[in-house]
N, C-alpha and C positions, 0 to 999 in steps of 0.2 A: 630528144623531143622536149620542147619547152612546155611549160604549163599553158602558155597562151595558145600554142598549137593544139594541145590536148583538148581545150575547150572550144575549138572551132567546130567540132562535131560533138555537141553536148549530150548525146544519148549514148549510154554505155552498156555493154553486156556485163552483167554481174558475175562475180565468182560463184560457181555452184559445184559442189563436190559431186562427182559422178556424171556431170553434164558438160561443163565448159572445158573439155579437153581439146587437143590439137585438131581432131577431126571436126568437132563442132565449130570451133573458132574459124577454121578455113571455110566451112560451109556458110557461116554467117557472112564472112567477107566476100565470098563469091556472089552472094545475093545482093550486095550493095551497089548503089550507083557509083559512078567513077570517082566523084570527089570524096565521099566518105570512105570508099574502098582504100584509099591511100592513107587516110588519117585516123579513122575510128580506132579508139583504144578499147581493147577487150581484156577482161580479167581472167586469169587462170583459176583452176581449182586451188584450194588452199593446200600449201605444201609445208611440211614440218621442218623448221629450222634445225631441230635436233637431228632429224634423219639426214639432212644435208651435212651436218657436222660429222656424222659417222659414215658419210658417203654411201648411204644405202642405195643399192643399184636401182631399185624400182623408183625411188624418189628422184634420183638424178635423171632418170628417163623422163619424168614429168616436167623437168626443167627445160628440156630441149625444145626449142621452137624452130620453125622453118620460115622462110621468107614469105610464103603464101599467107601466113596468119598474122604477121607483125604489122603494126606495133602491138605488143602484149605487155600488160602489167602482171608480174609474177607476185602472187599473194603468199606471204609467209605467215606462219603462226608459231608461237613459242612463248616462253615466259622468262628466259634468261637473257638479259641485255647483251652480254658478251657473245653468246651463241647466236642470237638473232642478228647482231651486227656482222659477225663472221659469215653467216649464211647469205646475208644481203651482198656482202663484198664478193662472195663466190659467184652469185648470180650475175652480178655486173661484170665480173671478169670473163665469164664464158659467153657474154654477149646475148643472152636470151631475152633480156627485158628492156623495155623503154622506161618502165616505172617499177619501183619496188612498193608493193602494197602490203600493209600489215593488218592482220585480222584481230579485231577486238569485238567481234560480233557473233561468232559462231555459237549457237545455243546447244549443240549436241552434247548429251550427257557425258560421253567419253572425253571430249575436249574440255568441257566445263570442270569435271572432277579433277582433271590434271592441272587446273589453275590457268588454263589457256583460253583463247577465244573470248567470249563475253565475260568469263570469270575475271578477267583483268580489269573490268570496269568497277570491281570492288576496291581496286587499289589504283586510283588515278596517278599517284606519284610514281608507281612502277611503270604505268603506261608511258608517262613522260620520259622516264629513264630509258626504257627500251627504244622508244622512237628517237630520242636524242642520239643514242648509240648507233642506231641504224642510219640515221641521217648523216652522221659524221663519217660513216664507213663507205659511203658511195657518193658519186658525182651526179647520178641521174636523179630525177624527181622521186620523192617518197610520199606515199599517201597512207591513209588509215581508214578502215571501215569499222564503224561502231553501231551499237543499238542505243535505244533511249536510256537503258539502264537494266537492272535485274528484274524489277517488277514495278507496279504502279506507285509503290511507296518509296522506291529507290531510283527515281529518274534523275540521272546526273550527266546526261549527254552534254550539256553546256559546259560543265566543269571539265569533262574529259576532252572535249573539243578545244577548250582553252589550253589545256595541258599539251595537247598535240601541237597547237600553234606555237606555244613556247618552245617546244622541242625542235621547231624548224620544219615541220611537215609542210609540204607544198599545197596539198588539198586533202579533203576528207569526204567520205560518204557516210550518210546516216540512214540506217534502216529504221523506219518509224514504228517499231514495235519493241517491247521489252523482251528479255530472255524468257521470262515466264510464259509469254504469249506464243513463243516459237513462231508459227506462221498463221495463227488463228486470229480472229477478230479483225478489226480495221486498223490500218496503219494511221498513226497520229501525225498528220502533216503539220499541224500547228506547233508541235514540239520541234519538228525539223526547222520550222521558221525561227524558233527561238535560238537554235544553234546558229543558223545563218546570220542572225542579227548580232550574235555575240562574238563572232570572229571576223577577221579580215581576209583570210584565205578562202579560196573557192570551196563551195559545198555542193555535193551531189546528193539529191534526194532519192530515196529508195523505198518502195512499198506500194503495192496495189495499182501500179500503172499497167494497163492492159489494152488501152485503145486511145483514140485521138482525144476524146473528151477528158479522160483521166490525166492524159499528158498535159493538156492545157490547164487543168485545174491544179495539178501539183505544182506547176511552175508559178501559177498565180498565188497560191496559198503560201508556199515556202519561200518564194523569191530566190530559189536555188540557182546555181550556175549551170547545173546539169542534172540529168535524171538517169538512174540506173535501172535496167530492166532485168528481172530475174525469172521467176516462175512463168511469166507470160511468154517467154522464149522457148520453153520446153515443148518440143514437138511443133514449134512455130518459129524457126530461125529467121524467117523473112520479116518478122515483126520489127526488127531493128531498122531495116531499110524503110519500112512503111512509116514508122514514127519519125525517122530522120527526115524523110522526104516531106512529111507534113510540117515538121518544125522549120525546115529551111525554105520551103516553097509554098506551104499551105495546101498542097495537093493531097487528096485522100485516095491512096491506092486501095482498091478493093482487096478483100482477103483472097488468098490463093484458092483456085478451083481444086476439085478433087484430083484432076490430072496433074496439076502443078504440085500438089501435096505429095502425090505418089512419086513424081520425078525427084523431088527433094529427098524423099525417104530413101529412094534407091541410091542417090548420090551419097547420102549419109552412111548407108551400109557399106558402100564401096570405100569410103574414106576411113571408117573406123576399122575395117578389116585390113586396109593397107598399113595402118599405123600399129595395130595391136594383134594382128593375126586373126584367122577365121574363128578359132575356138573362143578366145576372149571377146573378140569383136561381136560375134553373134550373141553371146550371153549378155553383153552390155547393151546391145541394140534392142533387147527385149523391153527394157524400161522406156527407151525412146519411142518404140512402136506403140506403147500404151498411150503416150502423149499424142503421137501423130493421129491416132484413131479416136481420140476423145471427141465425143459429139457426133460421130458417124452412126448411121443406122446400122445395127448389127455389130457395133464396136466391141461389145463384150465378148462375143464369140470370136471375133478376129483376134482380140488380145489373148484369148485362151489358146488359139493356134500359135500365135507368135511366142508365147511362153513355153511352148513345147518344141520350137524350132531348134535344131542342132547345127545346121549348116547354112551357108549362104544360099544354097539352092532351095532349102526349105523356106527361107525367108522370102525369096523371090517368087516362089509359087503362091505364097499367101498374099503377097502384094498384087499378083495377077488376079487373084480373087477379088481384092479391093477394087481393082481397075474395072472388073466386069460388073460391078454393082451399079 
């Protein structure tokens, strides 16, 4: 997949730990119109390069993709250039990915304390070294996801983006918040615009896009080549198609009805159990159910029921209660 092909459908599903697994990616693709269905690039959950190096069984399972979800960008994280390059080469070898993405933006304390994710933005030279090693190890496109910096006093996204460009990265995504912000406050689209103006490679803007108006505005402010949708897709996988249809044709598809939301939820449950088994699938589906029921009348009580569900049958009975409302 070439970079030009990637940006023909410039709305992207962001990498989200515990969310963008195979089941969710397939669901998003099933809900797409025909043209983006074949082309839309979606990003995996972040995967440890070190765990790939040691051939961790659970990690290797996360790398496997199926034709129904492709093309997929596999996102890696790590801090050792040699290990990251080795992991990227392994991912390319097994044919899972259309793109290797590298994480320089995760704010999670566990990742940050280990010198990975957004912690790498403290050392732009190391970022360049890692990305250069990864780029040299594969033939498929390489991208990187960054934040604005560590905090408002240490905003260095432009410097890191230039380092990434020097390393040969094909495109990058910028989340318009600092590490200190995590996901609070408003994303700073003006800072993303500064990154876009500073590099020649394509830039994807990320942060606070949840509807047609915010999609138009982020493109207008940042002049970005694409937009990445993250939290707005939680419990709302059809938003990718709604925003893409609007971007490509100007048509504003209405939000899904309750019946449609329930149909998608059932399909999601079916997929997650297929790939992870009933025990794990039902436990992981509880979080998704909280997002699917957000804003519904009586949503809090429904979430309490879902959180106690142990089997697929339990889940389906609660969904039937939703349907009867």
